[in-house]
PAZAPA-4460 file (N, C-alpha, C; in steps of 0.05 Angstrom, whole numbers, plus 32768, in hexadecimal, padded with zeros to 4 digits):
% residues 316
    n_x    n_y    n_z   ca_x   ca_y   ca_z    c_x    c_y    c_z   seq   type   mol
   8012   7FE6   8001   7FFF   8001   8002   800E   8018   8003     1      M     A
   8012   8026   7FEA   8024   8040   7FE6   8013   8056   7FF6     2      N     A
   8024   8064   8004   8013   807C   8012   8025   8097   800F     3      V     A
   8034   8093   7FFB   8046   80AD   7FF7   8034   80C7   7FEB     4      Q     A
   8020   80C2   7FDE   800F   80D2   7FD2   7FFC   80E0   7FE7     5      N     A
   7FF5   80CF   7FFF   7FE4   80D9   8010   7FFA   80E8   8024     6      L     A
   8015   80DF   802E   8021   80EE   803B   8029   810C   802D     7      R     A
   802E   810C   8013   8035   8129   8007   801B   813A   8005     8      D     A
   8002   812D   8004   7FE7   813E   8000   7FD4   8146   8014     9      N     A
   7FD7   8132   802A   7FC0   8132   803C   7FBF   814D   8048    10      Y     A
   7FD1   8161   8049   7FCB   817D   804F   7FB4   818B   8040    11      P     A
   7FB3   8181   8029   7F9E   818C   8012   7F84   8189   8020    12      K     A
   7F84   816B   8024   7F69   8163   802D   7F61   8172   8045    13      L     A
   7F71   8172   8059   7F6D   8180   8073   7F61   819F   806D    14      I     A
   7F71   81AE   805C   7F6F   81CD   8055   7F50   81CA   8046    15      F     A
   7F4A   81B9   8035   7F2F   81B8   8028   7F18   81B1   803E    16      Y     A
   7F1A   81A2   8051   7F06   819D   8064   7F06   81B7   8075    17      M     A
   7F1E   81BE   8081   7F17   81D8   808D   7F09   81F0   807D    18      E     A
   7F14   81EE   8065   7F07   8209   805A   7EEB   8206   8050    19      S     A
   7EE2   81EA   8055   7EC7   81E7   804B   7EB2   81E3   8066    20      N     A
   7EC0   81EE   807B   7EAC   81EF   8091   7EAA   81D0   80A4    21      D     A
   7EB8   81BC   809C   7EB7   81A6   80AC   7EBE   81AE   80C7    22      Y     A
   7EAF   81A3   80DA   7EB4   81A7   80F6   7ED4   819D   8100    23      S     A
   7EDC   81AF   8112   7EF8   81A8   811B   7EFB   818D   8127    24      K     A
   7EEB   8181   8135   7EE9   8165   813D   7EEE   8154   8129    25      T     A
   7EDB   8154   8118   7EDC   8148   80FC   7EFA   8141   80EA    26      Y     A
   7F04   815D   80E9   7F19   815B   80DC   7F34   8150   80EC    27      V     A
   7F2B   8156   8107   7F43   814A   8119   7F45   812C   8115    28      A     A
   7F2A   811F   8111   7F26   8101   810D   7F37   80F6   80F4    29      R     A
   7F31   8108   80DF   7F45   80FF   80C6   7F5F   8102   80CE    30      F     A
   7F6D   8117   80D7   7F86   8118   80DF   7F8F   8103   80E9    31      K     A
   7F81   80F5   80FE   7F89   80E0   8111   7F8C   80C8   8102    32      R     A
   7F78   80C5   80F2   7F7A   80AB   80E2   7F94   80AD   80C8    33      E     A
   7F92   80C4   80BD   7FA9   80C3   80AC   7FC5   80C1   80BD    34      I     A
   7FCD   80CD   80D4   7FE4   80C6   80DF   7FE7   80A9   80E6    35      E     A
   7FD2   809C   80F5   7FD2   807F   80F1   7FDE   8071   80DD    36      K     A
   7FCC   8078   80C5   7FD9   8067   80AD   7FEF   806E   80A5    37      I     A
   7FFF   8084   80A2   8019   808A   80A0   802E   807F   80B1    38      L     A
   8023   807F   80C9   8037   8076   80E0   803B   8054   80DB    39      A     A
   8025   8046   80D7   8025   802C   80D8   8026   801C   80C0    40      A     A
   801F   802A   80AA   801D   8018   8090   8036   8005   8086    41      V     A
   804D   800F   808D   8065   7FFF   8089   8065   7FE4   8098    42      E     A
   8067   7FE7   80B2   8063   7FD0   80C6   804E   7FBD   80C2    43      A     A
   8036   7FCC   80C0   801E   7FBE   80BC   801C   7FAA   80A0    44      K     A
   8029   7FB7   8088   8029   7FA8   8072   800E   7FA8   8067    45      K     A
   7FFC   7FC0   806B   7FE2   7FC0   8061   7FE4   7FC0   803F    46      W     A
   7FCF   7FB6   8031   7FD1   7FB5   8010   7FBC   7FC7   800C    47      S     A
   7FAB   7FD2   8020   7F94   7FE5   8012   7F8A   7FEF   802D    48      C     A
   7F78   8001   802B   7F6B   8013   803F   7F56   7FFF   804B    49      Y     A
   7F4F   7FEE   8040   7F3C   7FD9   8051   7F4E   7FCD   8061    50      T     A
   7F64   7FC8   805B   7F78   7FB8   8072   7F78   7FCB   808B    51      D     A
   7F7A   7FDF   8086   7F7D   7FF5   809C   7F61   7FF6   80B0    52      F     A
   7F49   7FF6   80A4   7F31   7FF8   80AD   7F2D   7FDA   80C0    53      Y     A
   7F37   7FC4   80B1   7F2F   7FAA   80BC   7F46   7FA6   80D8    54      L     A
   7F57   7FB7   80DD   7F61   7FB9   80F7   7F4C   7FC5   8109    55      E     A
   7F3D   7FD3   8104   7F29   7FDD   811A   7F12   7FC8   8120    56      Y     A
   7F09   7FB3   810D   7EFB   7FA3   810C   7EFF   7F8C   8122    57      T     A
   7F20   7F8C   8129   7F2A   7F75   813A   7F25   7F7D   8157    58      K     A
   7F22   7F97   815E   7F1C   7FA0   8178   7F00   7FA8   8182    59      K     A
   7EF8   7FAA   8196   7EDC   7FAB   81A0   7ED2   7FC7   819A    60      S     A
   7ED2   7FD2   8184   7EC3   7FED   817F   7EA4   7FE4   817C    61      Y     A
   7E95   7FFC   8180   7E79   7FFD   817C   7E72   7FFC   815B    62      S     A
   7E5E   7FEF   8156   7E55   7FF9   813A   7E4F   800D   812C    63      P     A
   7E4E   8024   813F   7E4F   8041   8137   7E68   804B   8131    64      D     A
   7E7A   8046   8144   7E97   804A   8141   7EA3   803D   812A    65      T     A
   7E9C   8026   8124   7EA8   801A   810E   7E9F   8027   80EF    66      L     A
   7E89   8031   80F5   7E78   803A   80DC   7E87   8054   80D7    67      R     A
   7E8D   8065   80E7   7E9B   807D   80ED   7EBA   807C   80DA    68      D     A
   7EC4   8067   80E8   7EE4   805E   80DE   7EE1   805A   80BE    69      K     A
   7ECE   804A   80B7   7ECA   8044   8097   7EC2   805F   808E    70      R     A
   7EB9   806F   8093   7EAD   8089   8089   7EC7   8098   807F    71      T     A
   7ED4   809E   8097   7EF0   80A9   8092   7F04   809F   8086    72      I     A
   7F0F   8083   8088   7F1B   8072   807F   7F1B   8076   805F    73      I     A
   7EFE   8074   8057   7EF7   806E   803C   7EF7   808C   8032    74      G     A
   7EF3   80A1   803E   7EF4   80C0   8034   7F17   80C4   802B    75      A     A
   7F27   80B7   8042   7F46   80BC   8035   7F4C   80AB   8021    76      I     A
   7F41   8091   801D   7F48   8082   800A   7F3F   8097   7FF0    77      E     A
   7F2B   80A0   7FED   7F1E   80AA   7FD8   7F34   80C1   7FCE    78      Q     A
   7F3D   80D5   7FE2   7F4C   80E7   7FE0   7F69   80E1   7FD1    79      F     A
   7F72   80CB   7FE2   7F8E   80BF   7FD7   7F8C   80B5   7FBE    80      D     A
   7F7E   80A1   7FBA   7F81   8090   7FA4   7F70   809E   7F88    81      V     A
   7F57   80AA   7F92   7F48   80B8   7F78   7F4B   80D3   7F76    82      Y     A
   7F58   80E4   7F8A   7F57   8101   7F8A   7F3D   810D   7F90    83      G     A
   7F2C   80FC   7F9E   7F11   8108   7FA2   7F11   8113   7FC3    84      K     A
   7F01   8128   7FC2   7EFB   8136   7FDD   7EE7   812F   7FEC    85      Y     A
   7EE1   812C   8001   7ECA   812C   8012   7EB2   813E   8005    86      P     A
   7E98   8134   8002   7E85   8147   7FF7   7E6A   8142   800B    87      D     A
   7E70   8137   8021   7E54   8136   8030   7E40   811B   8028    88      G     A
   7E46   8114   8010   7E34   8100   8004   7E41   80E6   7FFC    89      R     A
   7E58   80E6   7FF5   7E5E   80CC   7FEB   7E68   80B8   7FFD    90      R     A
   7E60   809D   7FF7   7E5D   808A   800E   7E7D   8082   800A    91      R     A
   7E8D   8073   8022   7E9E   8066   8020   7EA0   804E   800B    92      H     A
   7EB4   804B   7FFF   7EB7   8039   7FED   7ECB   8022   7FF6    93      E     A
   7ECD   8019   8012   7EE5   8008   8013   7EE2   7FEC   800D    94      L     A
   7EC7   7FE6   800D   7EBE   7FCC   8005   7E9F   7FCA   8000    95      F     A
   7E9A   7FB0   7FF3   7E7C   7FB4   7FF0   7E6F   7FAC   800B    96      E     A
   7E57   7FB3   8009   7E45   7FA9   8026   7E42   7F8E   8027    97      R     A
   7E44   7F89   8046   7E3E   7F6B   8048   7E54   7F66   805E    98      G     A
   7E56   7F4E   806A   7E68   7F40   807A   7E82   7F33   806A    99      S     A
   7E79   7F2A   8052   7E8D   7F1B   8045   7EA9   7F2B   8042   100      Y     A
   7EA7   7F44   8038   7EBE   7F57   802F   7ED3   7F5A   8045   101      P     A
   7EC5   7F56   805F   7ED5   7F5C   8077   7EE3   7F44   8083   102      L     A
   7EDC   7F2B   8074   7EE7   7F16   8082   7F06   7F0F   8078   103      L     A
   7F15   7F07   808A   7F32   7EFC   8087   7F34   7EEA   8073   104      L     A
   7F48   7EE4   8069   7F47   7ED4   804F   7F40   7EB4   8056   105      S     A
   7F47   7EAA   8068   7F3F   7E8E   806F   7F22   7E8C   8071   106      E     A
   7F13   7E9F   807F   7EF5   7E9C   807D   7EE9   7EA2   8064   107      F     A
   7EF6   7EB7   8058   7EEA   7EB8   803A   7EEF   7EA2   8029   108      K     A
   7F02   7E90   802D   7F08   7E79   801A   7EF4   7E65   801F   109      S     A
   7EE9   7E64   803A   7ED0   7E58   803E   7EB9   7E57   8034   110      I     A
   7EB3   7E73   8034   7E9A   7E82   8022   7E9B   7E7B   8006   111      I     A
   7EB6   7E7C   7FFC   7EB9   7E7B   7FDB   7EB4   7E5E   7FD5   112      D     A
   7EC3   7E4E   7FE7   7EBD   7E2B   7FDE   7EA1   7E26   7FDC   113      F     A
   7E91   7E2F   7FF4   7E77   7E28   7FF6   7E66   7E31   7FDF   114      Y     A
   7E6A   7E4A   7FD5   7E60   7E50   7FBF   7E5E   7E42   7FA7   115      C     A
   7E79   7E3E   7FA1   7E7E   7E2C   7F86   7E70   7E10   7F89   116      E     A
   7E73   7E04   7FA7   7E68   7DEB   7FA8   7E4B   7DEB   7FA8   117      A     A
   7E3E   7DFE   7FAD   7E22   7E03   7FAC   7E15   7E06   7F8F   118      G     A
   7E2A   7E13   7F7F   7E21   7E12   7F60   7E23   7DFB   7F54   119      K     A
   7E35   7DEA   7F59   7E3C   7DCE   7F51   7E24   7DC0   7F57   120      K     A
   7E1D   7DC3   7F70   7E04   7DAF   7F80   7DE7   7DB8   7F71   121      Q     A
   7DE8   7DD0   7F62   7DD2   7DD9   7F58   7DC0   7DEB   7F67   122      G     A
   7DC9   7DF0   7F7F   7DB9   7DFE   7F91   7DAE   7E1A   7F85   123      K     A
   7D98   7E2A   7F90   7D8F   7E3F   7F83   7D9D   7E55   7F8B   124      K     A
   7DA2   7E6A   7F7B   7DB5   7E7E   7F82   7DAC   7E8E   7F9B   125      S     A
   7D90   7E8D   7F9F   7D86   7E9D   7FB8   7D8E   7E8D   7FD2   126      T     A
   7D91   7E73   7FCF   7D97   7E63   7FE6   7DB6   7E64   7FEC   127      T     A
   7DC4   7E66   7FD8   7DE6   7E67   7FD7   7DEC   7E88   7FEC   128      I     A
   7DDC   7E98   7FDC   7DDD   7EB5   7FEB   7DD8   7EB3   8003   129      Y     A
   7DC1   7EA8   800A   7DB5   7EAE   802B   7DCA   7E97   803A   130      T     A
   7DD3   7E84   8036   7DDD   7E6F   8045   7DFE   7E7F   8046   131      E     A
   7E07   7E8D   8033   7E24   7E96   8031   7E20   7EAC   8040   132      S     A
   7E0E   7EBE   803D   7E0B   7ED8   8051   7E09   7ED2   8069   133      H     A
   7DF7   7EBB   8073   7DFA   7EB5   8093   7E1C   7EB0   809E   134      N     A
   7E26   7E9E   808B   7E3A   7E94   8091   7E4B   7EA5   8096   135      A     A
   7E4E   7EBC   8082   7E62   7ED2   8084   7E61   7EE3   809E   136      S     A
   7E41   7EE7   80A7   7E40   7EF8   80BF   7E4D   7EE6   80D7   137      T     A
   7E47   7EC8   80D4   7E4F   7EB7   80E9   7E6B   7EB8   80F0   138      F     A
   7E7C   7EB8   80D5   7E9C   7EBB   80DA   7EA6   7ED8   80E2   139      F     A
   7E96   7EE8   80D8   7E9A   7F04   80E1   7E9B   7F08   8100   140      L     A
   7E84   7F00   8109   7E7E   7F01   8123   7E99   7EF8   8137   141      S     A
   7EA4   7EDD   812C   7EB5   7ECB   8137   7ED2   7EE2   8138   142      L     A
   7ED0   7EEA   811D   7EEC   7EFC   811A   7EEB   7F13   812A   143      Q     A
   7ED4   7F26   8133   7ED1   7F37   814A   7EDC   7F2C   815F   144      K     A
   7ED9   7F16   8165   7EE2   7F07   8181   7F00   7F04   817F   145      K     A
   7F0C   7F07   816A   7F2C   7F01   816A   7F30   7EE8   815D   146      G     A
   7F1D   7ED9   8151   7F26   7EC1   8146   7F2C   7EC2   812A   147      I     A
   7F43   7EBE   8122   7F4D   7EC6   8108   7F4D   7EAB   80F3   148      T     A
   7F46   7E94   80F7   7F49   7E79   80EC   7F36   7E63   80F7   149      C     A
   7F32   7E51   80E4   7F19   7E3D   80EE   7F2B   7E2D   8106   150      L     A
   7F42   7E2B   810B   7F52   7E1B   8121   7F4E   7E26   813B   151      E     A
   7F46   7E3F   8139   7F3E   7E4E   8152   7F28   7E52   815A   152      K     A
   7F13   7E47   814A   7EFD   7E4D   8152   7EF3   7E38   816D   153      I     A
   7EE6   7E44   8182   7EE1   7E33   819C   7EC3   7E30   819A   154      T     A
   7EBE   7E1C   81A9   7EA2   7E1C   81B0   7E92   7E32   81BC   155      E     A
   7EA2   7E3B   81D2   7E93   7E51   81E2   7E93   7E69   81CD   156      K     A
   7EA5   7E6E   81BC   7EA3   7E83   81A8   7E86   7E81   8192   157      A     A
   7E84   7E69   818A   7E6E   7E62   8179   7E55   7E67   818A   158      V     A
   7E4D   7E5D   81A1   7E39   7E5E   81B2   7E33   7E78   81BC   159      L     A
   7E46   7E8A   81BC   7E3F   7EA4   81C6   7E33   7EB7   81AB   160      S     A
   7E38   7EA7   8193   7E28   7EB6   817B   7E0A   7EB3   817A   161      I     A
   7E02   7E99   8185   7DE6   7E8D   8188   7DD7   7E9C   81A2   162      F     A
   7DEA   7E99   81B8   7DD9   7E9E   81D2   7DE8   7EAC   81E1   163      M     A
   7DD5   7EBD   81EF   7DE1   7ED6   81FC   7DE9   7EC8   821C   164      S     A
   7DFB   7ED5   822D   7DFD   7ECA   8248   7DE8   7EC4   8255   165      P     A
   7DD1   7ECF   8254   7DBA   7EC6   8265   7DAC   7EB6   8254   166      D     A
   7DB2   7EA8   8242   7DA6   7E92   8235   7D8F   7E9A   821E   167      G     A
   7D8B   7EB3   8218   7D80   7EBF   8206   7D8B   7EB4   81EA   168      T     A
   7D75   7EAB   81DD   7D81   7EA1   81BD   7D85   7EBD   81AD   169      Q     A
   7D9B   7EBD   819E   7DA2   7ED5   818C   7D9B   7ECF   8170   170      L     A
   7DA1   7EB8   8166   7D9D   7EB4   8150   7D8A   7E98   8146   171      R     A
   7D7E   7E9B   8130   7D68   7E88   8130   7D72   7E6D   8124   172      S     A
   7D60   7E5D   8124   7D64   7E40   811A   7D6F   7E3E   80FF   173      C     A
   7D61   7E4D   80EA   7D66   7E54   80D2   7D81   7E60   80C8   174      S     A
   7D87   7E70   80DE   7DA3   7E7B   80D6   7DBA   7E63   80DE   175      Y     A
   7DB4   7E53   80F6   7DC9   7E41   80F7   7DC6   7E2C   80E4   176      K     A
   7DAF   7E26   80DB   7DAE   7E0F   80BF   7DBF   7E1D   80AE   177      K     A
   7DBE   7E33   80A6   7DCB   7E40   808D   7DEE   7E3E   8091   178      N     A
   7DF3   7E40   80A7   7E0E   7E44   80B1   7E19   7E25   80AF   179      V     A
   7E0A   7E13   80BA   7E0E   7DF5   80BF   7E10   7DEA   8099   180      A     A
   7DFA   7DF7   808A   7E00   7DF0   806B   7E1D   7DF6   805D   181      A     A
   7E23   7E0D   8065   7E3D   7E16   805C   7E57   7E08   8069   182      V     A
   7E55   7E01   8088   7E69   7DF6   808C   7E6E   7DD3   8087   183      L     A
   7E55   7DCB   8080   7E53   7DAE   8072   7E5A   7DAD   8056   184      K     A
   7E59   7DC1   8046   7E5F   7DBF   802E   7E7E   7DC4   8028   185      A     A
   7E8C   7DCD   803F   7EA9   7DD4   803B   7EB5   7DBE   804B   186      C     A
   7EA9   7DA9   8053   7EBB   7D94   8069   7ECE   7D87   8051   187      I     A
   7EC8   7D86   8033   7EE1   7D7C   8025   7EF5   7D8C   8021   188      P     A
   7EF6   7DA4   8028   7F03   7DBF   8027   7F14   7DBC   8043   189      Y     A
   7F07   7DBE   8058   7F16   7DB9   8076   7F0A   7DA5   8082   190      H     A
   7F15   7D8A   807B   7F0A   7D72   8087   7F0B   7D6A   80A3   191      P     A
   7F1A   7D7B   80B2   7F1C   7D75   80CE   7F0F   7D90   80DC   192      E     A
   7F14   7DA6   80D5   7F07   7DBF   80E8   7EEF   7DC6   80E3   193      T     A
   7EE0   7DC1   80C8   7EC1   7DC8   80C7   7EB4   7DB5   80D6   194      C     A
   7EB7   7D96   80D6   7EA7   7D89   80E5   7EAC   7D8F   8104   195      P     A
   7EBE   7D9F   810C   7EC3   7DA3   812A   7EB3   7DBA   8131   196      R     A
   7EB2   7DD0   811D   7EA0   7DE4   8120   7E81   7DE4   811E   197      V     A
   7E7D   7DCD   810F   7E62   7DC6   810C   7E5B   7DB8   8124   198      L     A
   7E66   7DAC   8132   7E61   7DA0   814B   7E5C   7DB5   8162   199      A     A
   7E65   7DCC   815C   7E60   7DE4   8173   7E46   7DEF   8170   200      F     A
   7E39   7DEE   815A   7E21   7DFA   8155   7E0C   7DED   8168   201      L     A
   7DFE   7E03   8176   7DEA   7DFA   818B   7DD2   7DEE   8178   202      P     A
   7DC1   7DDD   818C   7DA7   7DD1   8181   7D94   7DE9   8186   203      A     A
   7D88   7DF8   8172   7D70   7E08   8170   7D55   7DFC   816C   204      L     A
   7D42   7E06   8177   7D29   7DF9   816C   7D1E   7E0F   815A   205      R     A
   7D12   7E06   8146   7D03   7E16   8131   7CEC   7E26   813B   206      S     A
   7CEB   7E3D   813B   7CCF   7E4D   8148   7CC3   7E5D   8136   207      T     A
   7CAA   7E63   8137   7C99   7E6F   8123   7C8A   7E86   8132   208      R     A
   7C8A   7E9B   8129   7C6F   7EAC   8134   7C59   7EAD   8129   209      K     A
   7C45   7EB3   813D   7C28   7EB2   8133   7C25   7ECC   8124   210      N     A
   7C1E   7EC7   8110   7C12   7EE1   8100   7BF8   7EE9   80FA   211      I     A
   7BF0   7F00   8107   7BDA   7F08   8107   7BCC   7F10   80ED   212      Q     A
   7BC0   7EFC   80DC   7BBB   7F02   80C3   7BA3   7F17   80BC   213      Y     A
   7B8C   7F19   80CD   7B76   7F23   80C8   7B7B   7F42   80DB   214      L     A
   7B71   7F59   80D2   7B6A   7F6E   80E1   7B58   7F71   80EF   215      T     A
   7B5A   7F81   8106   7B46   7F86   8118   7B2E   7F85   8107   216      P     A
   7B2A   7F92   80F7   7B0D   7F9F   80E7   7B05   7F7F   80D8   217      E     A
   7B1C   7F72   80CF   7B12   7F55   80C0   7B08   7F44   80D8   218      E     A
   7B15   7F3F   80E8   7B0A   7F38   8100   7AF2   7F37   8106   219      I     A
   7AE4   7F51   810A   7ACB   7F5A   8113   7AB7   7F4D   80F9   220      Q     A
   7AC0   7F4F   80E1   7AAE   7F4B   80C9   7AA7   7F29   80CA   221      K     A
   7AC0   7F19   80CF   7ABD   7EFC   80D1   7AAB   7EF5   80E7   222      V     A
   7AAE   7F03   80FC   7AA1   7F00   811B   7A81   7F01   8114   223      K     A
   7A7C   7F1A   8104   7A61   7F24   8103   7A50   7F0E   80ED   224      G     A
   7A65   7F01   80D4   7A56   7EF2   80C4   7A4E   7ED5   80D3   225      A     A
   7A61   7ED4   80E8   7A58   7EB7   80F4   7A42   7EB8   8106   226      L     A
   7A3A   7ECF   8111   7A26   7ED7   8124   7A0B   7EDF   8113   227      T     A
   7A0D   7EE4   80FF   79F6   7EF2   80ED   79E4   7EDA   80E7   228      D     A
   79CA   7EDF   80F0   79B7   7EC8   80EA   79A8   7ECD   80D2   229      S     A
   79AE   7EE2   80C3   799E   7EEA   80A9   79B3   7EE1   8094   230      K     A
   79CA   7EDE   8097   79DA   7ED7   8080   79D9   7EBB   8070   231      N     A
   79E5   7EB4   805B   79DD   7E98   8052   79ED   7E81   8055   232      L     A
   7A06   7E8C   806B   7A14   7E73   8077   7A00   7E59   8087   233      L     A
   7A09   7E47   807F   79FA   7E2C   8089   7A01   7E29   80A5   234      T     A
   79F3   7E1C   80B9   79FA   7E16   80D5   7A14   7E08   80D7   235      L     A
   7A1A   7DF3   80C2   7A34   7DE6   80C3   7A4A   7DFD   80BE   236      R     A
   7A48   7E0A   80A6   7A64   7E20   80A5   7A62   7E30   80BD   237      D     A
   7A4B   7E3A   80C8   7A52   7E4A   80E3   7A5E   7E3D   80FA   238      K     A
   7A59   7E22   80F8   7A64   7E16   8114   7A7E   7E0F   810C   239      A     A
   7A88   7E09   80F2   7AA4   7E06   80F0   7AB1   7E20   80EF   240      I     A
   7AA4   7E3B   80E9   7AB3   7E51   80E7   7AB6   7E5A   810A   241      G     A
   7AA6   7E52   8119   7AA5   7E5B   8135   7ABC   7E47   8144   242      M     A
   7ABD   7E2E   8137   7AD4   7E1E   8144   7AF0   7E2E   813E   243      L     A
   7AF2   7E32   8124   7B0A   7E3B   8117   7B12   7E53   8129   244      A     A
   7AFE   7E69   8129   7AFD   7E83   8136   7B08   7E7F   8153   245      Y     A
   7AFC   7E75   815D   7AFA   7E73   817C   7B0C   7E61   8189   246      F     A
   7B18   7E48   817D   7B27   7E37   8186   7B43   7E33   8179   247      T     A
   7B41   7E3F   8160   7B60   7E3C   814E   7B65   7E24   8149   248      G     A
   7B51   7E0C   8147   7B57   7DF7   813C   7B5E   7DF7   811C   249      L     A
   7B72   7DE8   8114   7B72   7DE0   80FA   7B5F   7DD5   80E8   250      R     A
   7B5B   7DDE   80D0   7B45   7DD7   80BF   7B44   7DB5   80BA   251      G     A
   7B58   7DA6   80BF   7B5B   7D8A   80BD   7B52   7D81   80D7   252      C     A
   7B56   7D8C   80EF   7B4B   7D80   8107   7B2F   7D8A   8110   253      D     A
   7B25   7D9F   80FF   7B08   7DA7   8100   7AFA   7D8F   80F2   254      I     A
   7B06   7D8B   80DD   7AF9   7D75   80C8   7AF9   7D57   80D6   255      A     A
   7B0A   7D4F   80E8   7B0D   7D37   80F7   7AFB   7D33   810E   256      R     A
   7AEF   7D4A   8116   7AE1   7D4D   812E   7AC9   7D32   812A   257      L     A
   7AC9   7D23   8141   7AB4   7D10   8148   7AA2   7D17   815B   258      T     A
   7A88   7D0F   815E   7A77   7D13   8174   7A7F   7D0C   818D   259      L     A
   7A96   7CF6   818F   7A9E   7CF5   81A7   7AB6   7D05   81B0   260      D     A
   7ABE   7D19   81A1   7AD3   7D2E   81A6   7AC5   7D44   81B3   261      C     A
   7AA6   7D48   81B6   7A9C   7D59   81CA   7A90   7D4E   81E0   262      I     A
   7A9F   7D5A   81F9   7A95   7D4E   8214   7A83   7D63   821E   263      V     A
   7A6B   7D61   8217   7A4F   7D76   821C   7A52   7D78   8237   264      W     A
   7A4F   7D66   8247   7A4C   7D69   8269   7A60   7D75   8274   265      D     A
   7A7B   7D7A   8266   7A92   7D86   8273   7A9D   7D9C   8260   266      R     A
   7A8E   7DA4   8253   7A92   7DB7   823F   7AAA   7DBF   8235   267      D     A
   7AB6   7DA2   8227   7ACD   7DA1   8221   7AD2   7D96   81FC   268      L     A
   7AE8   7D9A   81EE   7AE9   7D91   81D6   7B06   7D84   81D8   269      I     A
   7B04   7D67   81D5   7B1D   7D56   81D7   7B24   7D4C   81BA   270      Y     A
   7B3E   7D50   81B0   7B44   7D44   8197   7B65   7D3D   8194   271      I     A
   7B6D   7D2F   8187   7B89   7D28   8180   7B8F   7D33   8165   272      R     A
   7B9C   7D46   8168   7BA7   7D59   814C   7BB6   7D44   813D   273      Q     A
   7BAD   7D4C   8124   7BB5   7D39   810B   7BD1   7D40   8108   274      Q     A
   7BD8   7D57   8106   7BF3   7D5F   80FC   7C07   7D53   8113   275      K     A
   7BFD   7D57   812D   7C16   7D52   8141   7C11   7D37   8154   276      T     A
   7BF4   7D2D   814F   7BF2   7D15   815D   7BEC   7D15   817B   277      E     A
   7BED   7D37   8184   7BF1   7D3F   81A1   7BCF   7D42   81A6   278      I     A
   7BCB   7D35   81BB   7BAF   7D37   81CE   7BAA   7D55   81D0   279      P     A
   7B95   7D60   81C8   7B8A   7D7F   81D3   7B6E   7D81   81DE   280      L     A
   7B6E   7D8C   81F3   7B54   7D95   8200   7B51   7DAD   8201   281      E     A
   7B3A   7DB6   81F6   7B2D   7DD3   81F6   7B15   7DD0   8205   282      L     A
   7B12   7DEC   820C   7AF6   7DF5   821A   7AE3   7DF3   8204   283      P     A
   7ACD   7DEE   820B   7AB7   7DF4   81F6   7AA8   7E06   8201   284      L     A
   7AAE   7E22   81F0   7A9D   7E37   81F8   7A80   7E34   81F1   285      T     A
   7A6B   7E48   81FE   7A52   7E47   81FB   7A4D   7E51   81DD   286      A     A
   7A59   7E65   81D2   7A54   7E68   81B8   7A5D   7E54   81A0   287      V     A
   7A71   7E49   81A8   7A79   7E30   8196   7A69   7E16   8198   288      V     A
   7A60   7E10   81B3   7A50   7DFB   81B8   7A37   7DFE   81AF   289      G     A
   7A2D   7E15   81AE   7A0D   7E18   81A7   7A0D   7E1A   8188   290      N     A
   7A24   7E23   817A   7A25   7E1F   815A   7A26   7E02   8155   291      A     A
   7A35   7DF5   8164   7A33   7DD7   815A   7A1E   7DC5   815F   292      I     A
   7A0F   7DD5   8174   79F6   7DC5   817C   79DF   7DCA   8169   293      Y     A
   79DF   7DE3   8162   79CA   7DEB   8148   79CF   7DD9   8135   294      D     A
   79E8   7DD8   812A   79ED   7DCA   8113   79E5   7DA9   811B   295      Y     A
   79ED   7DA1   812C   79E7   7D84   8135   79CB   7D7C   8130   296      L     A
   79B9   7D90   813F   7998   7D8A   8144   798B   7D93   812F   297      T     A
   7996   7DAB   811C   7983   7DBA   810B   798A   7DB2   80EF   298      S     A
   79A1   7DAA   80E4   79AD   7DA6   80CA   79BB   7D91   80C5   299      E     A
   79C8   7D84   80D8   79DD   7D6E   80CB   79CA   7D57   80C3   300      R     A
   79D0   7D4B   80AC   79BD   7D34   80A3   79C4   7D19   80B1   301      P     A
   79AD   7D0C   80B1   79B1   7CF5   80BD   79C9   7CE0   80B2   302      Y     A
   79DB   7CD9   80BC   79EC   7CCA   80B8   79FF   7CB3   80CE   303      T     A
   7A05   7CA0   80C6   7A13   7C8C   80DB   7A32   7C9B   80E0   304      E     A
   7A38   7CAB   80CD   7A52   7CB7   80D9   7A58   7CBF   80F2   305      S     A
   7A6F   7CBB   80FD   7A74   7CC7   811A   7A80   7CE7   8113   306      R     A
   7A86   7CEA   80FB   7A92   7D07   80F7   7A7B   7D21   80FC   307      Y     A
   7A81   7D30   810D   7A70   7D48   810E   7A65   7D51   80F5   308      I     A
   7A7C   7D62   80E2   7A78   7D6B   80CF   7A75   7D59   80B3   309      F     A
   7A58   7D59   80A7   7A5D   7D45   8092   7A51   7D55   807B   310      V     A
   7A56   7D4A   8061   7A46   7D59   804A   7A2A   7D5C   804B   311      S     A
   7A22   7D73   8044   7A0A   7D7B   8041   79F8   7D6A   802F   312      Q     A
   7A08   7D5D   801C   79FD   7D4C   8006   79FD   7D30   8010   313      L     A
   7A05   7D2A   8029   7A02   7D0D   8033   79E8   7D00   8036   314      Q     A
   79EA   7CE8   8029   79C9   7CDE   8022   79C5   7CD1   803C   315      N     A
   79AD   7CD0   803E   79A1   7CC9   805B   7997   7CAB   8057   316      S     A
***
């Protein structure tokens, strides 16, 4: 990294900033970074300004501090290499966005190997991108903890990425699976270290958040339709709607309800869920019980079937 141009001309940069009303504090920060570069470039053997910035990522600086460092170092690079002065708008161009450009060479080689292997296996480009991106953030997190190669990765360091000291989960199960996919693909590349790091990944349960699909206004309309005695809904459809609305039962479980599932004297609904085969006991509220009773006594055709809800075309 040749900084002779910077050494000879940086006073012009400082003069320009002072003349254009940049704050004294901001100008002073530029001076400090330039002095650090000129003092250490030969000893550190940096090949580019990005290498200088990466020195900061090895220490425990906050994200805000690192962002400021990128801005200043990037502006110095623009002046030194391209002769461009700060204009208050130009974004730093030290590297592309994302974690990958910040990785050390060994970690980058893991991502590169995975991407090539994924293409050969016929993986979708979106899958390759997602898995490699998650793995890049995983390795960058380790890198920020002072780990510079696969051999130095410890179980404690890996677990700290996924779990906080108080046991709170920090990363999702899908994130872990994406990291694992990259490590598995790279076993031929690093047959000893990749399996070891794989074994450090924690066992996480996949969870899903309940999503409120209906707005409050839509919920009121559904409820109104189920309780309106003047609409064209059959008693069967109203009973099914009441069950779905008030109990949250899956459609497959409502369809499998038999007469034996309703315990009238105890106001209970008892089923074995089709999807999980787990027994489930639910309260039989008055509004749901009345809707089922009305259907059974006033509309359900005569049949030997034990299922509560039968086709309205059922032959007698």
